[in-house]
C-alpha positions in Angstrom: -18.5 -31.3 24.1 -18.4 -28.5 21.4 -20.6 -25.5 21.7 -23.4 -25.1 19.1 -22.8 -22.3 16.7 -25.1 -19.3 17.2 -27.3 -19.0 14.1 -29.0 -16.1 12.5 -32.3 -17.3 13.8 -30.9 -17.3 17.4 -29.7 -13.7 16.9 -33.0 -12.5 15.4 -35.0 -14.1 18.3 -32.7 -12.5 20.9 -33.0 -9.1 19.3 -36.7 -9.4 18.7 -36.5 -8.8 15.0 -37.0 -10.8 11.8 -34.2 -12.9 10.3 -34.1 -10.5 7.3 -33.6 -7.5 9.6 -30.8 -9.2 11.5 -29.1 -10.3 8.3 -29.2 -6.7 6.9 -27.7 -5.3 10.1 -24.9 -7.8 10.2 -24.0 -7.3 6.5 -23.8 -3.5 7.0 -26.9 -2.6 5.1 -29.0 -1.2 7.9 -28.5 2.5 6.9 -28.9 1.8 3.2 -32.4 0.2 3.9 -33.4 2.7 6.5 -33.4 0.4 9.5 -33.7 2.5 12.6 -30.6 3.2 14.7 -32.2 1.7 17.8 -33.0 -1.6 16.0 -29.5 -1.7 14.5 -27.9 -1.2 18.0 -30.2 -3.9 19.5 -29.1 -6.4 16.9 -25.4 -5.5 17.4 -25.7 -5.8 21.2 -27.4 -9.2 20.9 -24.7 -10.4 18.4 -22.0 -9.3 20.9 -23.7 -11.0 23.8 -24.3 -14.2 21.9 -20.9 -14.3 20.2 -22.6 -14.5 16.8 -20.4 -14.7 13.7 -21.9 -14.8 10.2 -21.2 -18.0 8.3 -18.7 -16.8 5.7 -19.5 -19.6 3.2 -23.2 -19.0 3.3 -22.7 -15.2 3.1 -20.5 -15.7 0.1 -23.0 -17.9 -1.7 -25.7 -15.4 -1.0 -23.8 -12.2 -2.0 -21.4 -13.6 -4.6 -18.4 -12.4 -2.6 -15.8 -14.2 -0.5 -14.9 -11.2 1.8 -11.3 -11.8 0.9 -8.6 -9.7 -0.8 -5.4 -10.9 -2.4 -2.2 -9.0 -1.6 0.6 -10.0 -4.1 4.0 -8.3 -3.8 7.6 -8.7 -4.9 9.4 -8.5 -1.6 7.2 -6.4 0.7 6.2 -9.2 3.0 9.8 -10.2 3.8 11.1 -6.7 4.1 11.5 -5.0 7.5 11.3 -1.6 5.8 7.9 -1.8 4.1 6.1 -4.2 6.5 3.9 -1.3 7.6 2.4 -1.3 4.1 0.9 -4.7 4.9 -0.1 -3.6 8.4 -2.0 -0.7 7.0 -3.8 -2.9 4.4 -4.5 -5.6 7.1 -6.1 -3.1 9.5 -8.2 -1.4 6.7 -9.4 -4.8 5.5 -10.2 -5.9 9.1 -12.3 -2.8 9.6 -14.4 -3.8 6.6 -14.7 -7.4 7.7 -12.4 -8.7 5.0 -9.5 -11.1 5.2 -6.2 -10.5 3.4 -4.4 -13.4 1.6 -0.7 -12.5 1.2 1.6 -13.9 -1.4 5.2 -13.0 -2.5 6.7 -13.4 -5.9 10.4 -12.4 -5.3 10.1 -10.7 -8.7 9.6 -14.1 -10.5 7.0 -13.7 -13.3 6.1 -17.4 -13.2 5.6 -17.4 -9.5 3.5 -14.2 -9.9 1.3 -15.9 -12.4 0.8 -18.9 -10.2 -0.1 -16.7 -7.2 -2.6 -14.8 -9.2 -4.2 -18.0 -10.4 -4.3 -19.3 -6.8 -6.0 -16.1 -5.6 -8.6 -16.3 -8.3 -9.1 -20.0 -7.5 -10.0 -18.9 -4.0 -12.4 -16.4 -5.5 -10.9 -13.2 -3.9 -13.0 -10.2 -4.4 -10.1 -8.0 -5.4 -6.3 -7.8 -5.7 -3.6 -5.5 -4.5 -0.4 -5.7 -6.6 2.4 -4.2 -4.5 6.0 -3.3 -5.0 8.8 -2.8 -2.4 10.2 0.2 -4.2 8.2 2.7 -6.2 8.6 1.6 -9.8 6.8 1.1 -13.1 5.6 -2.4 -13.7 4.1 -4.4 -16.5 0.5 -5.2 -15.4 0.1 -9.0 -15.5 -2.5 -10.3 -18.0 -3.8 -12.7 -15.3 -5.1 -9.9 -13.0 -8.8 -10.0 -13.9 -11.5 -8.4 -11.8 -11.0 -5.4 -9.5 -7.3 -4.6 -8.7 -5.1 -1.7 -7.7 -1.3 -1.1 -8.0 0.4 -0.2 -4.7 3.7 1.6 -4.7 3.8 1.1 -8.5 2.8 2.7 -11.8 1.9 0.9 -15.0 4.5 0.9 -17.8 1.7 1.2 -20.4 -1.7 2.9 -20.0 -4.0 0.8 -17.7 -7.4 1.1 -16.1 -6.0 0.0 -12.8 -5.7 2.8 -10.1 -2.3 3.3 -8.6 -1.4 4.3 -5.0 2.1 5.8 -4.7 4.0 8.2 -2.3 3.9 11.9 -3.3 7.5 12.0 -4.2 7.4 15.3 -6.1 5.9 17.0 -3.1 8.5 15.3 -0.9 11.3 16.8 -3.0 9.6 20.2 -2.6 9.4 19.7 1.2 13.1 18.8 1.5 14.1 21.9 -0.4 11.8 24.1 1.7 13.5 22.7 4.9 16.8 24.1 3.7 15.3 27.4 2.4 13.5 27.9 5.7 16.8 27.4 7.5 18.3 30.2 5.4 20.4 28.1 2.9 20.8 29.9 -0.4 24.1 28.5 -1.8 26.4 25.5 -1.6 23.5 23.0 -1.8 24.5 19.7 -3.4 22.6 16.5 -4.1 24.0 13.0 -3.2 22.5 9.9 -4.8 21.1 11.6 -7.9 21.2 14.9 -9.8 21.7 17.7 -10.2 20.1 17.1 -13.6 17.1 14.9 -14.1 19.2 12.6 -16.3 21.6 11.9 -13.5 19.5 9.2 -11.8 19.9 5.4 -11.1 18.2 3.1 -13.6 14.4 2.8 -13.4 14.2 5.0 -10.2 10.8 6.7 -10.2 11.6 8.2 -6.7 14.9 9.8 -7.9 13.3 11.5 -10.8 10.2 12.8 -8.9 12.2 13.9 -5.9 14.6 15.9 -8.1 11.7 17.5 -9.9 10.3 18.8 -6.6 13.7 19.9 -5.3 14.6 21.8 -8.5 11.1 23.4 -8.7 11.2 24.9 -5.2 14.9 26.0 -5.3 14.4 27.4 -8.8 11.3 29.5 -7.6 13.5 30.9 -4.8 16.3 31.8 -7.3 18.6 29.2 -5.8 20.7 27.0 -8.0 21.8 23.5 -7.1 25.6 23.8 -6.9 26.2 20.2 -8.1 25.6 16.6 -7.3 26.8 13.0 -7.4 24.8 10.1 -8.6 24.9 6.6 -7.0 23.9 3.6 -9.1 22.3 2.2 -5.9 21.3 4.0 -2.7 23.6 2.2 -0.2 25.8 3.7 2.6 29.1 2.7 1.0 28.1 4.4 -2.3 26.8 7.5 -0.4 30.2 7.6 1.3 32.1 7.3 -2.0 30.0 9.9 -3.7 30.4 12.4 -0.9 34.1 11.8 -0.5 34.5 12.5 -4.2 32.5 15.7 -3.9 34.7 16.9 -1.0 37.9 16.6 -3.0 36.8 19.7 -5.0 34.0 21.4 -3.1 33.0 22.5 0.4 29.2 22.1 0.6 27.0 24.0 3.0 24.1 21.6 2.6 23.5 18.2 1.2 20.2 16.8 0.0 20.7 13.0 0.1 18.2 11.0 -1.9 17.7 8.5 0.8 18.7 7.8 4.5 21.2 5.1 3.7 23.0 7.4 1.3 22.9 10.1 4.1 24.6 7.6 6.5 27.5 7.3 4.1 27.6 11.1 3.6 27.8 11.6 7.4 30.9 9.3 7.5 32.6 11.1 4.6 32.0 14.5 6.2 33.3 13.3 9.5 36.5 11.9 7.9 37.5 15.4 6.8 36.5 17.0 10.0 33.2 18.6 9.0 30.4 18.7 11.5 26.7 18.0 10.9 24.9 20.4 11.1 27.5 23.0 12.3 29.4 22.9 9.0 27.1 21.1 6.7 23.3 20.7 7.0 21.8 17.3 5.7 18.3 16.5 4.7 17.1 13.2 3.3 14.2 10.9 2.5 12.5 7.7 3.7 12.7 7.8 7.5 14.6 4.5 7.6 15.2 3.4 11.3 18.9 4.6 10.8 17.6 8.2 10.6 16.9 8.2 14.3 19.8 6.1 15.3 22.7 8.2 13.8 23.9 11.3 15.6 22.9 14.0 15.0 19.4 12.5 14.2 18.6 13.0 10.6 15.9 15.3 9.3 14.1 13.3 6.6 10.9 13.1 4.5 9.1 9.9 5.5 7.8 7.2 3.2 4.2 6.6 4.4 4.1 2.8 4.2 1.2 2.3 6.6 -1.0 5.0 4.9 -0.2 3.5 1.5 -1.5 0.1 2.6 -4.7 1.6 4.0 -5.2 3.7 0.9 -4.9 0.7 -1.3 -7.7 -1.1 0.4 -9.8 2.1 0.4 -9.4 2.5 -3.4 -9.9 -1.2 -4.1 -13.3 -1.1 -2.3 -14.2 2.0 -4.3 -13.3 0.1 -7.4 -15.4 -2.9 -6.4 -18.3 -0.5 -5.9 -17.6 1.0 -9.3 -16.8 4.3 -7.7 -13.1 4.6 -8.7 -11.9 6.5 -11.7 -10.1 4.1 -14.2 -6.3 4.7 -14.2 -6.4 7.3 -11.4 -3.1 7.9 -9.5 -3.5 8.5 -5.8 -0.5 10.2 -4.2 -0.1 9.8 -0.5 1.6 12.6 1.5 5.1 12.2 2.8 5.6 14.0 6.1 8.8 15.8 7.1 10.4 14.4 10.2 12.3 17.4 11.7 15.3 16.3 13.7 18.8 17.7 14.3 20.7 17.6 11.0 19.8 21.1 9.6 21.2 24.3 11.1 19.9 27.8 10.6 22.1 30.1 8.5 22.0 33.8 9.0 
Protein backbone atom coordinates (compact mmCIF):
# COMPACT_ATOMS: atom_id res chain seq x y z
CA UNK A 1 0.00 0.00 0.00
CA UNK A 2 1.49 3.38 -1.03
CA UNK A 3 2.01 6.10 1.52
CA UNK A 4 -0.19 9.21 1.14
CA UNK A 5 1.76 12.29 0.06
CA UNK A 6 2.14 14.87 2.81
CA UNK A 7 0.24 18.00 1.80
CA UNK A 8 0.80 21.67 2.56
CA UNK A 9 -2.27 21.53 4.82
CA UNK A 10 -0.66 18.68 6.80
CA UNK A 11 2.53 20.72 7.18
CA UNK A 12 0.68 23.86 8.28
CA UNK A 13 -1.30 21.91 10.90
CA UNK A 14 1.83 20.20 12.27
CA UNK A 15 3.67 23.52 12.55
CA UNK A 16 0.67 25.40 13.95
CA UNK A 17 0.66 28.03 11.20
CA UNK A 18 -1.55 29.00 8.28
CA UNK A 19 -1.17 27.39 4.88
CA UNK A 20 -0.02 30.74 3.50
CA UNK A 21 2.76 31.00 6.08
CA UNK A 22 3.87 27.40 5.47
CA UNK A 23 3.92 28.03 1.72
CA UNK A 24 5.99 31.22 2.07
CA UNK A 25 8.55 29.47 4.25
CA UNK A 26 8.88 26.50 1.88
CA UNK A 27 9.32 28.77 -1.15
CA UNK A 28 12.13 30.70 0.54
CA UNK A 29 10.20 33.95 1.05
CA UNK A 30 10.05 33.99 4.85
CA UNK A 31 12.69 36.71 5.32
CA UNK A 32 11.32 38.77 2.45
CA UNK A 33 7.87 38.90 4.08
CA UNK A 34 9.26 39.24 7.64
CA UNK A 35 8.11 35.91 9.00
CA UNK A 36 9.88 35.43 12.32
CA UNK A 37 12.91 33.17 12.57
CA UNK A 38 11.18 31.00 15.18
CA UNK A 39 8.15 30.41 12.93
CA UNK A 40 10.39 29.70 9.94
CA UNK A 41 12.38 27.11 11.91
CA UNK A 42 9.19 25.50 13.24
CA UNK A 43 7.89 25.01 9.71
CA UNK A 44 11.20 23.65 8.48
CA UNK A 45 11.44 21.18 11.38
CA UNK A 46 7.90 19.99 10.72
CA UNK A 47 8.68 19.58 7.02
CA UNK A 48 11.72 17.50 7.88
CA UNK A 49 9.82 15.31 10.36
CA UNK A 50 6.89 14.73 7.99
CA UNK A 51 9.04 14.30 4.89
CA UNK A 52 7.14 17.10 3.15
CA UNK A 53 8.08 17.92 -0.45
CA UNK A 54 6.44 20.73 -2.43
CA UNK A 55 4.48 19.60 -5.47
CA UNK A 56 6.68 20.85 -8.30
CA UNK A 57 3.81 21.03 -10.80
CA UNK A 58 1.55 23.10 -8.57
CA UNK A 59 4.44 25.36 -7.54
CA UNK A 60 5.23 25.92 -11.20
CA UNK A 61 1.63 26.78 -12.02
CA UNK A 62 1.48 29.16 -9.08
CA UNK A 63 4.81 30.91 -9.65
CA UNK A 64 5.19 30.65 -13.41
CA UNK A 65 8.51 28.82 -12.98
CA UNK A 66 9.56 25.19 -13.50
CA UNK A 67 12.51 25.19 -11.05
CA UNK A 68 14.67 23.76 -13.82
CA UNK A 69 17.73 24.99 -15.71
CA UNK A 70 18.99 23.79 -19.09
CA UNK A 71 22.72 23.06 -19.47
CA UNK A 72 23.65 22.77 -23.16
CA UNK A 73 27.31 22.15 -24.05
CA UNK A 74 29.45 20.98 -26.94
CA UNK A 75 31.41 18.15 -25.29
CA UNK A 76 31.59 19.08 -21.59
CA UNK A 77 29.35 16.24 -20.39
CA UNK A 78 31.40 13.53 -22.10
CA UNK A 79 34.80 14.98 -21.17
CA UNK A 80 36.71 13.69 -18.18
CA UNK A 81 38.60 16.97 -18.03
CA UNK A 82 35.73 19.45 -17.64
CA UNK A 83 33.25 17.27 -15.75
CA UNK A 84 33.75 19.41 -12.64
CA UNK A 85 32.08 22.26 -14.55
CA UNK A 86 28.84 20.26 -14.51
CA UNK A 87 29.44 19.18 -10.90
CA UNK A 88 29.74 22.81 -9.80
CA UNK A 89 26.58 23.77 -11.68
CA UNK A 90 24.67 20.76 -10.29
CA UNK A 91 25.59 21.54 -6.70
CA UNK A 92 24.81 25.25 -7.04
CA UNK A 93 21.45 24.39 -8.63
CA UNK A 94 20.63 21.85 -5.93
CA UNK A 95 21.31 24.41 -3.21
CA UNK A 96 18.65 26.58 -4.85
CA UNK A 97 16.15 23.75 -5.15
CA UNK A 98 16.53 23.59 -8.92
CA UNK A 99 17.08 20.63 -11.28
CA UNK A 100 19.57 20.69 -14.14
CA UNK A 101 18.65 19.26 -17.57
CA UNK A 102 21.87 18.42 -19.44
CA UNK A 103 22.22 18.12 -23.21
CA UNK A 104 25.24 17.76 -25.51
CA UNK A 105 25.53 19.02 -29.09
CA UNK A 106 28.96 17.64 -30.11
CA UNK A 107 29.34 20.94 -31.95
CA UNK A 108 26.45 20.21 -34.35
CA UNK A 109 24.34 23.38 -34.94
CA UNK A 110 21.25 21.34 -35.86
CA UNK A 111 21.52 19.23 -32.72
CA UNK A 112 22.05 22.41 -30.71
CA UNK A 113 18.90 23.94 -32.18
CA UNK A 114 16.89 20.83 -31.36
CA UNK A 115 18.18 20.75 -27.78
CA UNK A 116 17.33 24.41 -27.23
CA UNK A 117 13.81 23.81 -28.52
CA UNK A 118 13.48 20.77 -26.25
CA UNK A 119 14.61 22.82 -23.24
CA UNK A 120 12.07 25.53 -24.01
CA UNK A 121 9.34 22.90 -24.53
CA UNK A 122 10.07 21.78 -20.96
CA UNK A 123 9.77 25.41 -19.85
CA UNK A 124 13.21 25.70 -18.24
CA UNK A 125 13.63 28.92 -16.30
CA UNK A 126 17.05 29.66 -17.79
CA UNK A 127 19.87 28.27 -19.94
CA UNK A 128 23.60 27.75 -19.52
CA UNK A 129 25.42 27.48 -22.87
CA UNK A 130 28.80 25.87 -22.16
CA UNK A 131 31.97 25.14 -24.13
CA UNK A 132 34.66 22.56 -23.38
CA UNK A 133 37.50 24.94 -24.30
CA UNK A 134 37.38 28.70 -23.83
CA UNK A 135 36.39 30.12 -27.19
CA UNK A 136 34.22 32.67 -28.95
CA UNK A 137 30.85 31.38 -30.12
CA UNK A 138 27.97 32.57 -32.25
CA UNK A 139 25.05 32.95 -29.84
CA UNK A 140 22.15 30.82 -31.17
CA UNK A 141 19.01 32.71 -32.20
CA UNK A 142 16.91 30.12 -30.37
CA UNK A 143 18.23 30.97 -26.89
CA UNK A 144 15.33 33.12 -25.71
CA UNK A 145 14.77 34.00 -22.05
CA UNK A 146 17.50 34.24 -19.38
CA UNK A 147 20.79 32.61 -20.44
CA UNK A 148 24.53 32.80 -19.74
CA UNK A 149 27.62 31.69 -21.64
CA UNK A 150 29.97 29.38 -19.75
CA UNK A 151 33.62 29.11 -20.79
CA UNK A 152 32.71 31.10 -23.89
CA UNK A 153 32.55 34.67 -25.18
CA UNK A 154 30.16 35.95 -27.87
CA UNK A 155 31.62 36.53 -31.34
CA UNK A 156 29.44 39.63 -31.73
CA UNK A 157 28.12 41.96 -29.02
CA UNK A 158 25.46 40.24 -26.90
CA UNK A 159 23.42 40.96 -23.77
CA UNK A 160 24.25 37.51 -22.40
CA UNK A 161 26.69 37.48 -19.47
CA UNK A 162 29.82 35.32 -19.90
CA UNK A 163 31.69 33.28 -17.30
CA UNK A 164 35.29 32.47 -18.26
CA UNK A 165 38.59 31.62 -16.56
CA UNK A 166 40.81 34.62 -15.84
CA UNK A 167 43.43 33.60 -18.39
CA UNK A 168 45.24 36.95 -18.44
CA UNK A 169 45.82 36.81 -14.70
CA UNK A 170 46.84 33.15 -15.10
CA UNK A 171 49.56 34.24 -17.53
CA UNK A 172 50.70 36.85 -15.04
CA UNK A 173 50.79 34.23 -12.28
CA UNK A 174 52.89 31.81 -14.36
CA UNK A 175 55.41 34.55 -15.11
CA UNK A 176 55.57 35.55 -11.43
CA UNK A 177 56.37 31.94 -10.47
CA UNK A 178 59.55 32.16 -12.55
CA UNK A 179 60.45 35.68 -11.45
CA UNK A 180 59.98 34.78 -7.79
CA UNK A 181 62.34 31.83 -8.33
CA UNK A 182 65.01 34.20 -9.66
CA UNK A 183 64.68 33.56 -13.41
CA UNK A 184 65.67 36.57 -15.49
CA UNK A 185 66.88 35.12 -18.80
CA UNK A 186 66.61 32.06 -21.00
CA UNK A 187 62.80 31.92 -20.69
CA UNK A 188 61.01 30.36 -23.69
CA UNK A 189 57.34 29.63 -24.41
CA UNK A 190 56.17 26.30 -25.84
CA UNK A 191 52.74 25.98 -27.47
CA UNK A 192 52.37 29.64 -28.45
CA UNK A 193 54.40 32.85 -28.62
CA UNK A 194 56.57 34.64 -28.11
CA UNK A 195 54.51 37.16 -30.12
CA UNK A 196 50.72 37.42 -29.77
CA UNK A 197 50.34 36.47 -33.44
CA UNK A 198 52.05 33.11 -32.79
CA UNK A 199 48.98 31.28 -31.47
CA UNK A 200 46.87 28.29 -32.56
CA UNK A 201 43.74 29.18 -34.55
CA UNK A 202 40.78 30.50 -32.49
CA UNK A 203 42.57 30.00 -29.16
CA UNK A 204 41.33 32.58 -26.66
CA UNK A 205 43.43 31.00 -23.89
CA UNK A 206 46.67 31.25 -25.90
CA UNK A 207 46.24 34.96 -26.58
CA UNK A 208 45.18 35.88 -23.05
CA UNK A 209 47.87 33.76 -21.35
CA UNK A 210 50.53 35.36 -23.53
CA UNK A 211 49.19 38.84 -22.74
CA UNK A 212 49.62 38.17 -19.02
CA UNK A 213 53.05 36.54 -19.41
CA UNK A 214 54.41 39.37 -21.55
CA UNK A 215 52.98 42.03 -19.24
CA UNK A 216 54.60 40.75 -16.03
CA UNK A 217 57.94 39.85 -17.62
CA UNK A 218 58.02 43.21 -19.41
CA UNK A 219 57.37 45.12 -16.19
CA UNK A 220 60.32 43.26 -14.64
CA UNK A 221 62.57 44.16 -17.57
CA UNK A 222 62.73 40.52 -18.67
CA UNK A 223 62.43 39.62 -22.35
CA UNK A 224 61.05 36.31 -23.57
CA UNK A 225 64.01 34.66 -25.27
CA UNK A 226 61.87 32.93 -27.88
CA UNK A 227 59.14 30.38 -28.37
CA UNK A 228 57.59 27.67 -30.48
CA UNK A 229 53.94 27.50 -31.51
CA UNK A 230 51.96 24.24 -31.67
CA UNK A 231 48.87 24.06 -33.88
CA UNK A 232 47.29 21.89 -31.20
CA UNK A 233 48.28 21.44 -27.55
CA UNK A 234 49.14 17.74 -27.54
CA UNK A 235 52.13 15.90 -25.98
CA UNK A 236 53.62 14.87 -29.32
CA UNK A 237 53.51 18.44 -30.63
CA UNK A 238 54.99 19.76 -27.37
CA UNK A 239 57.79 17.21 -27.77
CA UNK A 240 58.46 18.22 -31.38
CA UNK A 241 58.42 21.95 -30.58
CA UNK A 242 60.80 21.56 -27.63
CA UNK A 243 63.13 19.23 -29.57
CA UNK A 244 63.29 21.83 -32.35
CA UNK A 245 64.06 24.58 -29.82
CA UNK A 246 66.87 22.51 -28.27
CA UNK A 247 68.65 22.20 -31.62
CA UNK A 248 69.65 25.86 -31.33
CA UNK A 249 69.08 27.02 -27.75
CA UNK A 250 69.69 25.96 -24.16
CA UNK A 251 66.71 27.27 -22.17
CA UNK A 252 66.77 27.93 -18.45
CA UNK A 253 62.97 27.94 -18.13
CA UNK A 254 59.97 26.94 -20.21
CA UNK A 255 56.45 28.31 -19.96
CA UNK A 256 54.30 25.62 -21.58
CA UNK A 257 50.84 26.74 -22.66
CA UNK A 258 49.20 23.64 -21.23
CA UNK A 259 50.11 20.49 -19.29
CA UNK A 260 49.95 18.13 -22.27
CA UNK A 261 52.48 20.31 -24.07
CA UNK A 262 54.58 20.25 -20.89
CA UNK A 263 54.53 16.42 -20.89
CA UNK A 264 56.06 16.45 -24.38
CA UNK A 265 58.57 19.08 -23.29
CA UNK A 266 59.68 16.90 -20.35
CA UNK A 267 60.39 14.04 -22.76
CA UNK A 268 62.35 16.23 -25.19
CA UNK A 269 64.47 17.66 -22.35
CA UNK A 270 65.15 14.17 -21.00
CA UNK A 271 66.24 12.95 -24.43
CA UNK A 272 69.15 15.44 -24.43
CA UNK A 273 70.06 14.81 -20.81
CA UNK A 274 68.53 17.96 -19.30
CA UNK A 275 66.99 17.67 -15.85
CA UNK A 276 63.75 19.28 -14.64
CA UNK A 277 64.10 21.47 -12.62
CA UNK A 278 67.88 21.20 -12.11
CA UNK A 279 68.72 22.39 -15.62
CA UNK A 280 65.39 23.74 -16.85
CA UNK A 281 62.42 24.97 -14.82
CA UNK A 282 58.96 24.31 -16.28
CA UNK A 283 55.65 25.99 -15.48
CA UNK A 284 52.37 25.29 -17.24
CA UNK A 285 48.58 25.71 -17.26
CA UNK A 286 45.36 23.69 -16.68
CA UNK A 287 46.19 21.27 -13.81
CA UNK A 288 45.37 18.26 -15.97
CA UNK A 289 45.73 14.97 -13.99
CA UNK A 290 49.07 14.38 -15.74
CA UNK A 291 50.49 17.38 -13.88
CA UNK A 292 50.59 15.36 -10.67
CA UNK A 293 51.44 12.04 -12.37
CA UNK A 294 54.67 13.02 -14.12
CA UNK A 295 57.96 13.34 -12.24
CA UNK A 296 58.90 15.82 -11.06
CA UNK A 297 55.33 16.95 -10.42
CA UNK A 298 54.43 19.92 -12.57
CA UNK A 299 53.84 23.44 -11.26
CA UNK A 300 50.77 24.66 -13.14
CA UNK A 301 48.00 27.27 -13.08
CA UNK A 302 44.70 25.41 -12.66
CA UNK A 303 41.55 25.76 -14.72
CA UNK A 304 38.76 26.25 -12.12
CA UNK A 305 36.10 24.05 -13.74
CA UNK A 306 34.05 23.50 -10.59
CA UNK A 307 34.04 27.22 -9.70
CA UNK A 308 33.07 28.10 -13.29
CA UNK A 309 30.01 25.85 -13.08
CA UNK A 310 28.91 27.31 -9.75
CA UNK A 311 29.44 30.86 -10.99
CA UNK A 312 27.31 30.18 -14.08
CA UNK A 313 24.32 29.22 -11.91
CA UNK A 314 24.89 32.22 -9.64
CA UNK A 315 24.96 34.66 -12.58
CA UNK A 316 21.97 32.98 -14.24
CA UNK A 317 19.90 33.44 -11.07
CA UNK A 318 20.99 37.08 -10.91
CA UNK A 319 19.85 37.48 -14.51
CA UNK A 320 16.50 35.81 -13.79
CA UNK A 321 16.09 38.31 -10.97
CA UNK A 322 17.02 41.15 -13.35
CA UNK A 323 20.11 41.89 -11.23
CA UNK A 324 22.79 40.98 -13.80
CA UNK A 325 24.45 43.57 -16.03
CA UNK A 326 23.81 42.80 -19.73
CA UNK A 327 26.90 41.48 -21.49
CA UNK A 328 29.06 41.47 -18.35
CA UNK A 329 32.12 39.17 -18.41
CA UNK A 330 32.82 37.36 -15.14
CA UNK A 331 36.41 36.12 -14.84
CA UNK A 332 37.03 33.29 -12.38
CA UNK A 333 40.43 33.10 -10.67
CA UNK A 334 42.90 30.36 -11.70
CA UNK A 335 45.02 29.25 -8.72
CA UNK A 336 48.70 28.29 -8.98
CA UNK A 337 49.43 24.68 -8.01
CA UNK A 338 53.00 24.85 -6.70
CA UNK A 339 54.80 21.53 -7.17
CA UNK A 340 58.36 20.48 -8.04
CA UNK A 341 59.19 21.64 -11.57
CA UNK A 342 60.59 25.09 -10.78
CA UNK A 343 64.03 25.57 -9.19
CA UNK A 344 65.31 28.69 -7.44
CA UNK A 345 68.09 30.46 -9.31
CA UNK A 346 70.65 32.56 -7.48
